[in-house]
Structure formats: structure tokens, C-alpha cells
C-alpha positions in Angstrom: 0.0 0.0 0.0 2.0 2.9 -1.2 1.5 6.1 -3.2 -0.3 9.4 -2.5 -2.9 9.7 0.3 -6.3 8.7 -0.8 -8.8 11.5 -1.5 -12.5 11.4 -1.0 -15.4 13.7 -1.3 -16.5 16.3 1.3 -19.7 18.2 2.0 -19.5 21.9 1.7 -21.6 25.0 0.9 -22.4 25.4 -2.8 -19.6 27.2 -4.6 -17.2 27.0 -1.8 -14.7 24.1 -2.0 -13.7 22.8 1.5 -10.0 23.1 2.0 -7.8 21.6 4.7 -4.4 23.0 5.3 -1.6 20.6 5.9 1.8 21.6 7.1 3.6 19.5 4.5 6.4 18.7 6.9 5.8 15.0 6.6 8.9 13.1 7.3 8.6 9.4 7.0 6.2 6.9 5.6 4.4 3.7 6.3 4.7 0.5 4.4 2.1 -2.3 4.8 2.0 -5.9 3.6 -1.1 -8.2 4.0 -2.1 -11.7 3.5 -5.6 -12.9 3.2 -5.7 -16.5 4.3 -8.5 -18.8 3.0 -9.0 -22.4 4.0 -12.2 -24.4 3.1 -14.5 -24.7 6.0 -12.8 -22.1 8.2 -13.3 -18.4 8.4 -10.9 -16.2 6.4 -8.1 -14.5 8.2 -6.0 -11.5 7.7 -2.2 -11.3 8.6 -0.4 -8.0 8.1 3.0 -6.4 8.7 3.5 -2.7 9.0 6.8 -0.9 9.0 7.5 2.7 9.8 10.2 4.5 7.8 11.6 7.7 9.3 13.5 8.9 6.2 16.9 8.5 7.7 19.9 8.2 5.4 20.6 4.6 4.2 17.2 3.4 5.5 15.2 1.3 3.1 12.0 3.1 1.9 9.8 0.0 1.5 9.4 -3.5 2.9 12.1 -5.9 2.2 12.4 -9.6 1.7 13.0 -10.2 5.4 9.7 -8.3 6.2 7.8 -10.6 3.8 9.4 -13.7 5.2 8.5 -12.7 8.7 4.9 -12.1 7.5 4.8 -15.6 6.0 6.4 -17.3 9.0 3.9 -15.5 11.2 1.0 -16.7 9.0 2.4 -20.2 9.1 2.6 -20.2 12.8 -1.1 -19.0 13.0 -2.4 -21.4 10.4 -0.3 -24.4 11.6 -0.1 -26.0 8.1 1.4 -25.9 4.6 0.7 -22.8 2.7 0.2 -21.9 -1.0 0.9 -18.2 -1.5 -0.4 -16.5 -4.7 1.7 -13.4 -5.3 1.8 -10.5 -7.7 5.1 -9.9 -9.4 6.4 -7.2 -7.1 10.2 -7.0 -7.5 10.6 -8.0 -3.8 8.4 -11.1 -4.3 10.5 -12.4 -7.2 14.1 -11.4 -6.1 16.8 -14.0 -5.8 17.0 -13.5 -2.0 13.2 -14.2 -1.7 13.4 -17.3 -3.9 16.2 -18.7 -1.6 14.1 -17.9 1.5 11.1 -19.8 -0.1 13.3 -22.7 -1.0 14.3 -23.1 2.7 10.7 -23.5 3.8 9.3 -26.9 2.7 5.8 -26.0 3.9 5.6 -23.0 1.4 4.6 -23.1 -2.2 4.5 -19.8 -4.2 2.4 -19.3 -7.3 2.8 -16.0 -9.3 -0.1 -14.1 -10.9 0.2 -13.0 -14.4 2.2 -9.9 -15.2 -0.4 -7.2 -14.4 -3.5 -8.7 -12.9 -4.7 -6.7 -9.9 -8.3 -7.8 -10.5 -7.2 -11.4 -9.6 -5.6 -10.3 -6.4 -8.0 -10.2 -3.4 -5.5 -8.2 -1.4 -5.9 -5.3 -3.9 -9.7 -5.2 -2.9 -8.6 -5.1 0.8 -6.3 -2.1 0.3 -9.0 -0.2 -1.7 -11.3 -0.8 1.2 -8.7 0.5 3.7 -7.8 3.4 1.6 -11.4 4.5 1.3 -11.7 4.5 5.0 -8.7 6.8 5.2 -9.9 9.2 2.5 -9.4 12.9 3.5 -7.7 12.0 6.7 -5.3 14.7 7.9 -2.9 13.0 10.4 -0.8 15.5 12.4 2.0 12.9 12.9 3.1 9.7 11.3 2.4 7.9 14.7 -1.3 9.1 14.5 -1.6 7.5 11.0 0.1 4.4 12.2 -2.2 4.0 15.1 -5.3 4.5 12.9 -4.0 2.0 10.4 -3.3 -0.7 12.9 -6.8 -0.2 14.3 -8.4 -0.6 10.9 -6.4 -3.6 10.1 -7.3 -5.2 13.5 -11.0 -4.5 13.1 -11.0 -6.0 9.6 -9.4 -9.2 11.0 -12.7 -10.0 12.7 -14.9 -9.2 9.7 -14.8 -12.6 8.1 -17.6 -11.9 5.7 -15.8 -8.8 4.3 -12.5 -10.9 3.9 -14.6 -13.5 2.0 -16.0 -10.7 -0.1 -12.5 -9.7 -1.3 -12.0 -13.2 -2.6 -15.4 -13.2 -4.3 -14.6 -9.6 -5.7 -11.6 -11.0 -7.5 -13.9 -13.6 -9.1 -12.1 -16.5 -7.2 -13.6 -19.3 -5.1 -12.3 -22.1 -3.0 -13.3 -25.4 -4.3 -12.0 -28.8 -3.5 -10.6 -30.7 -6.4 -12.6 -33.7 -7.5 
């Protein structure tokens, strides 16, 4: 989940566009990765990892391979079973380091989506849902945004029907092979 802050619509008097002043002194950013976990017969679950970047010299500006591996290891610990991960082709997902990390884990199978297919990725629907809830937010500090984002992700964890909807929104279904 990267890019510019999401913008939404606001109510205002006719002919007067509502404006919110922002200091523009934002230093830092948040990076978020998420896994939607589906298993036939069980409720969907959400695992996420959030990293705060302060903008210091030499600091990575996004999530790295080790962050994604920690996310996968945490999901494996939670699910207690083998996993098949369906990933987009983010450069971090297909790097040599990631391939070696994945090869070390016999419980993990990775399947890559076609080159550009966000409509097949249920996580894209989840990010759109979260971004809509953050539209027009003016956070005074990065820590305020981080707290709010953690709360939204935590609340979404327990909304299994919405998590199932992200899978359905991608046109996918869980069926047992015959």
C-alpha cells in the first residue's frame, strides 16, 4: 500500500470548496503488507505487517524480503499447516533472496499471478477498502496515522464476511478438487 494519500469527497456549501491546510512537513512513511488466508470450512483470516520509515539516510524506503518472510512465517505459525501463496510480481516477491528464502521452507509453495492482474488479487480489494476509510484524513503525525491504520487492520481481521468478499470480488472461489 503505497502512493499518495487517498482523496474522497466532502460536503460543503455550494460554490465553496472545502480546503484543509496541511503543514507539508511530513517526514517518514508507512509500508504495509498483508495476507488474506483462506481455507475451506474455516473463516478467512488477515495477517499484516506494518513498517515505519523515518527517512533517515541509508534506511530502506519500503518493505524488504525479510519483512515478507516474517509475515509468511507468522501466517504459517497462525495457520499451523502448509501454505500456497499467490503473489503478484512485485520485485521483492521475485528477487533472488526471496526465492532462496522460499526454498528453505518446505511448507511453502509460491504461485505467481500474471504480469499485471490486480483484478485477480483479493488483497488489492482489501487495500482499496482500507484506503477508502482513510480518505481525506489529515494526520498530524506519522504515529497518529500508524495507530489508525493498525486499528483498521485489527478491526478488519474479525470481519470474516468482508474478507470472504475480497476473494469473491476477485472472481475466485475455494473449491475442493474432484
